[in-house]
Structures are given as structure tokens and as C-alpha cells.
DODO-194555 format. One line per field, with one value per atom (N, C-alpha, C): chain; z, y, x; atom name; residue in one letter. Coordinates in pm, 1 decimal. Layout:
% DODO-194555
chaine	(A;...)
up	(Z;...)
north	(Y;...)
east	(X;...)
atome	(CA;...)
residu	(a;...)
END
This chain:
% DODO-194555
chaine	(A;A;A;A;A;A;A;A;A;A;A;A;A;A;A;A;A;A;A;A;A;A;A;A;A;A;A;A;A;A;A;A;A;A;A;A;A;A;A;A;A;A;A;A;A;A;A;A;A;A;A;A;A;A;A;A;A;A;A;A;A;A;A;A;A;A;A;A;A;A;A;A;A;A;A;A;A;A;A;A;A;A;A;A;A;A;A;A;A;A;A;A;A;A;A;A;A;A;A;A;A;A;A;A;A;A;A;A;A;A;A;A;A;A;A;A;A;A;A;A;A;A;A;A;A;A;A;A;A;A;A;A;A;A;A;A;A;A;A;A;A;A;A;A;A;A;A;A;A;A;A;A;A;A;A;A;A;A;A;A;A;A;A;A;A;A;A;A;A;A;A;A;A;A;A;A;A;A;A;A;A;A;A;A;A;A;A;A;A;A;A;A;A;A;A;A;A;A;A;A;A;A;A;A;A;A;A;A;A;A;A;A;A;A;A;A;A;A;A;A;A;A;A;A;A;A;A;A;A;A;A;A;A;A;A;A;A;A;A;A;A;A;A;A;A;A;A;A;A;A;A;A)
up	(6086.8;5991.4;6061.5;6035.9;6101.4;6011.7;6067.7;5996.8;5866.5;5866.6;5745.9;5632.4;5666.6;5565.8;5510.5;5598.8;5555.4;5460.5;5493.2;5407.5;5271.9;5271.3;5146.4;5062.4;5127.0;5055.9;5001.2;5083.1;5040.0;4914.9;4913.2;4797.3;4673.9;4692.6;4579.7;4522.1;4609.3;4565.2;4489.1;4543.5;4479.2;4341.9;4335.3;4207.7;4104.8;4147.8;4056.4;4009.5;4100.9;4062.9;3966.0;3993.2;3903.4;3764.5;3758.8;3628.3;3548.8;3619.0;3553.7;3524.3;3552.5;3523.2;3633.0;3752.2;3863.8;3937.6;3973.8;4060.3;4203.1;4277.9;4416.6;4504.6;4551.9;4634.4;4781.9;4861.7;5007.6;5057.1;5002.5;5043.9;5004.4;4885.4;4843.0;4930.3;4963.7;5054.1;5189.6;5240.6;5369.4;5362.5;5257.2;5243.8;5230.8;5154.3;5142.3;5278.6;5351.4;5483.8;5578.6;5577.5;5663.8;5626.3;5497.6;5454.7;5491.5;5489.7;5524.6;5674.9;5751.0;5893.4;5986.7;5940.0;6026.6;5977.3;6070.0;6035.9;6001.2;5873.8;5827.6;5743.8;5774.2;5701.0;5594.0;5591.1;5490.0;5462.6;5355.8;5315.1;5422.7;5494.1;5598.8;5707.1;5746.8;5848.9;5799.3;5674.7;5616.1;5617.4;5574.9;5570.4;5708.3;5810.3;5944.2;5994.6;5970.8;6014.6;5934.4;5804.0;5719.7;5753.2;5772.1;5802.3;5937.3;6028.1;6157.4;6139.8;6036.3;6009.5;5907.8;5815.8;5710.9;5682.6;5735.5;5724.0;5581.1;5489.6;5351.2;5270.3;5325.7;5254.8;5260.8;5145.4;5138.1;5116.7;5141.0;5122.6;4977.8;4882.3;4741.5;4710.6;4776.2;4757.3;4799.7;4910.8;4960.9;4861.1;4817.0;4721.6;4591.1;4541.7;4418.8;4437.5;4552.9;4579.4;4589.9;4659.5;4671.8;4533.6;4452.5;4316.4;4233.2;4245.5;4172.7;4211.9;4341.2;4389.6;4343.2;4338.6;4291.6;4141.3;4063.1;3918.7;3887.2;3971.9;3952.3;4000.4;4061.3;4110.8;4241.3;4311.4;4437.5;4553.4;4549.1;4652.5;4584.2;4663.8;4614.6;4716.9;4676.9;4766.0;4742.3;4850.8;4840.5;4899.6;4835.3;4888.6;4974.3;5098.4;5191.6;5218.3;5194.3;5220.4;5344.9;5441.2;5565.2;5534.3;5602.0;5585.5;5483.5;5416.1;5318.7;5377.9)
north	(11467.1;11511.6;11609.1;11595.7;11686.3;11804.5;11898.8;12024.0;12000.0;11903.4;11872.7;11825.9;11743.6;11697.2;11814.0;11905.8;12023.2;12108.8;12127.4;12207.8;12141.4;12009.6;11937.6;11949.2;11934.4;11950.1;12091.7;12188.6;12328.2;12351.2;12297.8;12315.1;12244.5;12128.2;12058.3;12138.8;12198.9;12282.1;12402.9;12466.7;12585.3;12548.1;12435.3;12389.7;12366.8;12304.3;12278.4;12409.2;12504.8;12633.5;12708.4;12706.0;12772.9;12710.4;12578.0;12510.5;12552.5;12603.3;12654.7;12804.8;12862.9;13003.7;13098.9;13047.9;13132.0;13192.9;13318.7;13382.1;13335.9;13319.7;13278.1;13398.9;13461.4;13581.3;13543.9;13641.6;13623.0;13579.3;13640.3;13604.8;13461.8;13421.0;13283.6;13183.2;13213.9;13125.9;13114.1;13226.4;13226.3;13140.3;13156.0;13078.8;12929.7;12894.1;12753.1;12698.4;12773.8;12730.9;12710.4;12802.6;12791.0;12667.6;12645.8;12529.8;12398.0;12395.4;12273.6;12250.4;12356.9;12342.9;12357.5;12418.0;12443.5;12364.3;12332.4;12259.0;12359.5;12392.9;12490.1;12417.4;12441.0;12372.4;12459.9;12588.5;12675.9;12795.0;12867.1;12982.1;13091.1;13107.3;13209.7;13182.3;13056.3;13021.2;13050.4;13014.7;13043.1;13193.8;13268.6;13414.5;13473.3;13433.0;13489.1;13460.8;13340.8;13307.8;13386.3;13399.9;13473.9;13622.2;13678.9;13822.3;13856.4;13760.7;13784.0;13799.8;13738.4;13748.6;13856.6;13884.0;13983.5;14054.6;14174.3;14249.3;14290.5;14276.9;14316.2;14206.9;14087.3;13977.6;13998.1;13989.1;14002.0;13867.3;13864.7;13741.6;13693.3;13786.2;13748.3;13677.0;13717.4;13652.8;13506.8;13482.8;13345.4;13261.7;13314.7;13240.5;13214.1;13313.1;13292.9;13184.2;13185.3;13085.8;12945.8;12932.8;12802.3;12752.5;12840.4;12802.0;12761.3;12834.5;12802.5;12664.5;12636.8;12507.1;12394.6;12422.0;12320.7;12295.0;12401.1;12387.1;12312.6;12330.3;12263.8;12119.0;12077.5;11940.7;11917.4;12025.4;12015.8;11988.4;12048.7;12023.2;11982.3;11923.9;11884.0;11928.7;12026.0;12071.4;11983.3;11931.2;11850.7;11930.1;11921.4;11984.8;11881.9;11916.8;11826.0;11875.7;11789.3;11823.9;11746.8;11819.8;11755.7;11646.1;11533.6;11424.3;11320.6;11345.2;11248.4;11165.3)
east	(-4616.1;-4515.8;-4421.5;-4294.2;-4200.1;-4168.0;-4096.3;-4065.5;-3988.6;-3898.4;-3822.9;-3912.3;-4013.1;-4108.9;-4189.3;-4231.0;-4306.5;-4223.8;-4097.2;-4009.7;-3991.3;-3979.5;-3963.3;-4091.3;-4206.3;-4333.1;-4347.2;-4309.5;-4317.8;-4232.8;-4112.5;-4025.0;-4080.7;-4142.8;-4204.4;-4320.8;-4400.6;-4512.7;-4460.6;-4359.6;-4301.1;-4245.0;-4177.1;-4120.6;-4232.0;-4340.9;-4452.5;-4515.9;-4533.3;-4591.5;-4499.9;-4370.7;-4274.6;-4277.9;-4294.0;-4298.3;-4421.9;-4522.5;-4643.3;-4631.7;-4514.7;-4491.9;-4535.0;-4560.2;-4604.8;-4485.9;-4502.3;-4402.7;-4429.7;-4323.0;-4337.6;-4306.8;-4412.0;-4399.8;-4393.1;-4361.4;-4358.8;-4497.1;-4600.7;-4736.6;-4771.3;-4732.2;-4760.2;-4686.3;-4562.5;-4486.7;-4555.5;-4603.8;-4672.5;-4798.7;-4876.4;-4999.6;-4971.2;-4869.3;-4831.4;-4792.1;-4712.4;-4668.6;-4787.5;-4880.2;-4998.7;-5079.3;-5098.6;-5177.4;-5109.5;-4978.0;-4906.0;-4898.4;-4885.0;-4855.4;-4974.6;-5081.9;-5196.8;-5316.9;-5403.7;-5524.3;-5634.0;-5644.2;-5742.7;-5846.4;-5972.7;-6077.9;-6142.6;-6106.4;-6165.5;-6073.5;-6107.0;-6025.5;-6024.6;-6135.4;-6139.7;-6037.2;-6023.2;-5924.2;-5783.0;-5756.3;-5625.3;-5601.5;-5703.7;-5693.4;-5662.3;-5736.1;-5714.7;-5573.2;-5523.9;-5388.0;-5284.0;-5307.2;-5213.1;-5214.3;-5333.9;-5346.1;-5282.9;-5279.6;-5214.8;-5063.6;-5008.8;-4865.3;-4830.8;-4924.0;-4900.3;-5032.6;-5046.4;-5172.4;-5205.7;-5109.8;-5136.4;-5205.6;-5218.0;-5284.5;-5435.3;-5498.0;-5642.9;-5708.6;-5837.7;-5913.8;-5906.0;-5907.0;-5898.7;-5767.2;-5659.9;-5529.5;-5536.9;-5603.4;-5617.5;-5697.6;-5811.4;-5894.1;-5819.5;-5746.3;-5669.4;-5563.7;-5497.8;-5393.5;-5453.3;-5563.9;-5629.0;-5672.1;-5729.3;-5768.2;-5647.6;-5538.4;-5415.7;-5363.3;-5361.4;-5314.0;-5405.1;-5534.3;-5628.9;-5611.4;-5596.5;-5576.2;-5446.8;-5346.8;-5217.4;-5220.0;-5331.3;-5341.7;-5269.4;-5237.0;-5163.1;-5257.5;-5375.9;-5476.6;-5606.4;-5693.9;-5824.1;-5927.3;-6007.6;-6114.6;-6235.7;-6288.4;-6409.4;-6524.3;-6637.6;-6757.0;-6827.9;-6848.9;-6913.8;-7054.4;-7149.5;-7288.7;-7331.6;-7386.9;-7430.4;-7531.3;-7518.0;-7610.6;-7564.4;-7455.1;-7404.2;-7294.6)
atome	(N;CA;C;N;CA;C;N;CA;C;N;CA;C;N;CA;C;N;CA;C;N;CA;C;N;CA;C;N;CA;C;N;CA;C;N;CA;C;N;CA;C;N;CA;C;N;CA;C;N;CA;C;N;CA;C;N;CA;C;N;CA;C;N;CA;C;N;CA;C;N;CA;C;N;CA;C;N;CA;C;N;CA;C;N;CA;C;N;CA;C;N;CA;C;N;CA;C;N;CA;C;N;CA;C;N;CA;C;N;CA;C;N;CA;C;N;CA;C;N;CA;C;N;CA;C;N;CA;C;N;CA;C;N;CA;C;N;CA;C;N;CA;C;N;CA;C;N;CA;C;N;CA;C;N;CA;C;N;CA;C;N;CA;C;N;CA;C;N;CA;C;N;CA;C;N;CA;C;N;CA;C;N;CA;C;N;CA;C;N;CA;C;N;CA;C;N;CA;C;N;CA;C;N;CA;C;N;CA;C;N;CA;C;N;CA;C;N;CA;C;N;CA;C;N;CA;C;N;CA;C;N;CA;C;N;CA;C;N;CA;C;N;CA;C;N;CA;C;N;CA;C;N;CA;C;N;CA;C;N;CA;C;N;CA;C;N;CA;C;N;CA;C;N;CA;C;N;CA;C;N;CA;C;N;CA;C;N;CA;C;N;CA;C)
residu	(m;m;m;n;n;n;r;r;r;g;g;g;d;d;d;d;d;d;e;e;e;m;m;m;q;q;q;e;e;e;e;e;e;l;l;l;i;i;i;i;i;i;k;k;k;k;k;k;l;l;l;r;r;r;s;s;s;r;r;r;g;g;g;c;c;c;r;r;r;i;i;i;t;t;t;k;k;k;q;q;q;r;r;r;r;r;r;l;l;l;l;l;l;i;i;i;s;s;s;i;i;i;m;m;m;l;l;l;n;n;n;d;d;d;d;d;d;c;c;c;s;s;s;c;c;c;c;c;c;k;k;k;e;e;e;i;i;i;y;y;y;y;y;y;k;k;k;a;a;a;a;a;a;a;a;a;e;e;e;d;d;d;a;a;a;t;t;t;i;i;i;g;g;g;m;m;m;a;a;a;t;t;t;v;v;v;y;y;y;r;r;r;m;m;m;v;v;v;n;n;n;l;l;l;l;l;l;e;e;e;e;e;e;a;a;a;g;g;g;i;i;i;i;i;i;n;n;n;r;r;r;k;k;k;i;i;i;h;h;h;v;v;v;a;a;a;g;g;g;e;e;e)
END
């Protein structure tokens, strides 16, 4: 995926969140960008990458954002059990 596609996806996500009444903060934009552009397999990875760019982001912010995106139907977290 190229940068233009990522930007378009980012704007679609932002539009969907706004339609649900969510404010789009600098931190939320950063988290969306990280999730779209980086290969993160868990919230901790997202947090470490985000905290490297903005030290004010907390782990709870990441979890809230992931939950918000999941509730909005934007992402789907799957639970993977070893051996299945």
C-alpha cells in the first residue's frame, strides 16, 4: 500500500469516528497512523511506537483507541490460541 492509500484510509477512519461523535485529537491521529503504517501485533507495540513520538500518550489511551476502533467496526481483533 502506498502513502496515498494510507492517507485515504486514515481520512475514512476519521470520518467514521466523527460520525460517531468522537473528537479527533493529535494523539488519535498518531495512533491511527501507526496502526495503518506499522506492523503492530499488539497494543504494547502500538504504545511503544506512539510513546517514542509523543511521550504524553499512555497505555490506557492506546487500549481505549483500539476498543473504539473495534466498536466502530473499523478493526477486528482476533484472539489467537496456540495450537489452533
